[in-house]
C-alpha positions as CSV (number, residue, x, y, z in Angstrom):
1,M,38.8,38.3,2.8
2,G,37.0,35.4,1.3
3,T,37.4,37.0,-2.2
4,V,34.8,34.2,-3.9
5,N,32.4,34.9,-1.0
6,V,32.5,38.5,-1.6
7,K,32.0,38.3,-5.4
8,Q,29.2,36.1,-4.9
9,W,27.7,38.7,-2.7
10,I,27.9,41.4,-5.3
11,L,25.9,39.7,-7.5
12,I,23.2,38.8,-5.1
13,H,23.1,42.2,-3.3
14,A,22.4,43.6,-7.0
15,V,19.5,41.1,-7.4
16,L,18.1,41.8,-4.1
17,L,18.3,45.7,-4.4
18,I,16.4,45.1,-7.7
19,I,13.7,43.1,-6.3
20,A,13.4,45.0,-3.5
21,N,13.1,48.2,-5.2
22,I,10.0,46.3,-7.5
23,I,8.5,45.4,-4.1
24,A,8.9,49.0,-2.7
25,I,7.2,50.3,-5.7
26,S,4.4,48.1,-5.7
27,L,3.3,48.5,-2.2
28,N,4.3,52.1,-2.0
29,S,6.4,51.8,0.5
30,I,10.6,52.5,0.5
31,Q,10.9,50.4,3.6
32,Y,11.2,47.2,2.0
33,L,14.0,48.4,0.2
34,V,15.6,49.7,3.3
35,F,15.4,46.3,5.3
36,V,16.3,44.0,2.3
37,S,19.7,46.5,1.9
38,F,20.6,46.8,5.4
39,A,20.2,43.2,6.0
40,S,22.6,42.8,3.1
41,F,25.2,45.0,4.1
42,L,25.4,43.1,7.6
43,W,25.9,40.1,5.4
44,F,28.9,41.9,3.6
45,I,30.3,43.2,6.8
46,Y,30.4,39.4,8.3
47,L,32.3,38.4,5.2
48,G,34.6,40.9,5.5
49,R,35.5,40.0,8.9
50,A,39.2,39.1,8.5
51,A,40.0,42.5,6.9
52,W,38.7,44.4,9.1
53,R,40.1,42.5,12.3
54,Q,43.4,44.0,11.0
55,Y,43.0,47.4,11.9
56,Q,43.1,49.4,15.4
57,P,40.2,50.2,16.3
58,I,39.1,47.2,14.7
59,A,37.5,47.8,11.4
60,G,39.3,51.1,11.2
61,Y,38.0,54.9,11.5
62,A,37.2,54.9,7.6
63,N,35.1,52.1,7.6
64,W,33.4,53.1,10.7
65,T,32.6,56.3,9.1
66,T,30.9,54.7,6.2
67,F,28.9,52.0,8.6
68,L,27.9,55.4,10.2
69,R,26.8,56.8,7.0
70,L,24.7,53.5,6.0
71,V,23.1,53.9,9.5
72,L,21.9,57.5,8.9
73,L,21.0,56.6,5.5
74,V,18.5,53.7,7.0
75,A,17.2,55.8,9.9
76,T,16.6,58.5,7.6
77,L,14.6,56.7,5.1
78,C,12.6,54.6,8.0
79,L,11.4,58.2,9.2
80,E,11.1,59.8,6.1
81,A,7.3,60.2,6.0
82,D,7.7,61.9,9.2
83,L,10.2,64.4,8.0
84,S,9.9,67.7,6.5
85,N,11.6,67.8,2.7
86,R,14.2,70.3,4.3
87,M,15.1,67.9,7.0
88,L,15.5,65.1,4.5
89,F,17.6,67.3,2.6
90,L,19.9,68.0,5.7
91,L,20.1,64.5,6.9
92,L,20.8,62.9,3.1
93,G,23.1,65.6,2.7
94,F,25.1,64.9,5.8
95,A,25.2,61.0,4.5
96,V,26.7,62.3,1.0
97,A,29.2,64.6,3.1
98,L,30.6,61.7,5.2
99,D,31.3,60.3,1.5
100,G,34.5,62.1,1.4
101,F,35.6,62.0,4.8
102,D,35.9,58.4,5.2
103,G,38.3,58.5,2.0
104,Y,40.4,61.0,3.8
105,L,40.3,59.2,6.9
106,A,41.4,55.9,5.0
107,R,44.2,57.7,3.6
108,R,45.2,59.6,6.9
109,F,45.5,56.6,9.1
110,N,46.9,54.0,6.2
111,Q,43.8,51.9,6.6
112,V,43.1,51.6,2.4
113,S,41.9,48.3,1.6
114,S,39.8,46.8,-1.4
115,W,37.0,45.7,1.2
116,G,36.5,49.1,2.5
117,G,36.8,50.6,-1.0
118,L,33.9,48.2,-2.2
119,F,31.9,49.1,1.1
120,D,32.3,52.5,0.6
121,K,31.2,52.1,-3.5
122,E,28.1,50.1,-2.6
123,V,26.7,52.4,0.1
124,D,27.1,55.3,-2.3
125,S,25.3,52.9,-4.9
126,F,22.4,52.3,-2.2
127,L,22.2,56.0,-1.4
128,V,21.7,56.9,-5.0
129,A,19.0,53.9,-5.6
130,S,17.2,54.9,-2.4
131,I,17.1,58.7,-3.2
132,A,15.9,58.0,-6.7
133,T,13.1,55.8,-5.2
134,L,12.2,58.1,-2.7
135,L,11.6,60.9,-5.6
136,Y,9.4,58.4,-7.5
137,L,7.4,57.7,-4.6
138,R,7.0,60.9,-2.5
139,F,7.7,63.5,-5.1
140,Q,6.0,61.7,-8.2
141,F,9.2,61.7,-10.4
142,P,8.9,60.1,-13.7
143,I,9.4,56.2,-13.3
144,A,12.6,56.6,-15.3
145,V,14.4,58.2,-12.1
146,L,14.4,54.6,-11.2
147,L,16.6,53.4,-13.6
148,I,19.4,55.8,-13.1
149,G,19.0,54.8,-9.3
150,L,19.4,50.9,-10.1
151,L,21.9,51.5,-13.0
152,H,24.7,50.2,-10.8
153,Y,22.9,46.6,-10.0
154,W,22.1,46.6,-13.6
155,Y,25.6,47.0,-14.8
156,E,27.1,44.6,-12.1
157,L,24.5,42.0,-13.6
158,L,25.6,42.8,-17.1
159,L,29.3,42.4,-16.5
160,Y,28.5,38.8,-14.5
161,V,26.3,37.8,-17.6
162,L,29.5,38.6,-19.9
163,A,32.0,37.4,-17.3
164,W,33.9,40.7,-17.3
165,Q,33.7,41.3,-13.5
166,A,37.6,40.3,-13.1
167,L,38.8,42.6,-16.2
168,K,41.5,45.2,-14.8
169,T,40.7,48.5,-16.3
170,P,42.3,51.8,-16.0
171,P,40.0,54.4,-13.6
172,N,37.0,55.9,-15.1
173,P,38.5,59.7,-15.8
174,I,35.0,61.3,-15.1
175,G,33.6,58.7,-12.4
176,K,33.9,60.6,-9.4
177,Y,32.9,64.2,-10.9
178,V,29.8,62.4,-12.3
179,A,29.4,60.8,-9.1
180,A,29.2,64.4,-7.3
181,I,27.0,65.8,-9.7
182,L,24.6,62.9,-9.2
183,F,24.7,62.9,-5.4
184,I,24.2,67.0,-5.3
185,S,21.2,66.7,-8.3
186,L,19.3,64.1,-6.5
187,L,19.5,65.9,-3.1
188,L,18.6,69.2,-4.7
189,A,15.3,67.6,-5.9
190,I,14.3,67.2,-2.7
191,V,14.0,70.9,-2.1
192,L,13.8,72.4,-5.4
193,P,10.7,73.2,-7.4
194,Y,9.6,70.2,-9.4
195,S,10.1,71.9,-12.8
196,W,13.8,72.5,-12.1
197,S,14.2,69.4,-10.2
198,V,13.2,67.2,-13.4
199,W,15.6,69.1,-15.6
200,L,18.2,68.7,-13.1
201,V,18.1,65.1,-12.4
202,L,17.8,64.5,-16.3
203,I,21.2,66.3,-17.1
204,A,22.5,64.4,-14.2
205,S,21.4,61.1,-15.5
206,F,22.8,61.8,-18.6
207,F,26.3,62.1,-17.6
208,T,25.7,59.2,-15.2
209,L,25.0,57.1,-18.5
210,L,27.9,58.7,-19.9
211,S,30.1,57.4,-17.2
212,F,29.2,54.2,-17.0
213,S,29.4,53.7,-21.1
214,I,33.2,54.8,-20.5
215,S,33.5,52.1,-17.8
216,F,32.0,49.5,-20.2
217,F,34.0,50.7,-23.2
218,Y,37.2,50.1,-21.0
219,K,36.1,46.6,-19.9
220,Y,35.4,45.8,-23.5
221,R,38.8,47.2,-24.4
222,A,40.3,44.9,-22.2
223,T,38.9,41.8,-23.5
224,K,40.2,42.9,-26.7
225,I,43.7,43.1,-25.2
226,M,43.6,39.6,-23.5
227,K,42.1,38.2,-27.1
228,T,45.4,39.7,-28.6
229,R,47.9,38.6,-25.7
230,T,46.4,35.2,-26.5
231,F,47.8,34.9,-29.8
């Protein structure tokens, strides 16, 4: 799969999205974030060509579903200025709903792979980042919403600085539940009254920070175990 290249991509992708987000905010246009992200994902797909060639049909049903979700998200964000809040909610909601479906297909057709899992995870993170940016630009949410939107990318940079990316840790026990809460909260913020939406996103942000803190603690504990085994 070109593991080294993919690991480098994770870091470069995080930096690109943070910079693109700053540009999008400065120029008041989410399209800059969308174009940079999509180009970076195409690069990732190219890096994983050895992984998706082993499936029939090529890339496998699950990865095609993830790619469809990415294209739907990109198209929706490019057209968001011409879409009503309700239509925006429906299209982005469909992109979120497909998240569970690609995982089902991967298990159903025995097409589970580390590359596919990473693809799905990064599309999820992009979805969170883009909706958070949309809430700031279109709905005048507090700038703090951008912090939770980009949290995944700042976390990846932190792991790189600490050289903790390769540390093996147990699954986060609340990770998938918190992700679902965050998805739903960001989506509902598009159609609910502003006063309700802010509190909803704030509560979801708290649990998201808690989830990342647990993951970070697992990484920290893994370093202690490694030091113990060294001696």
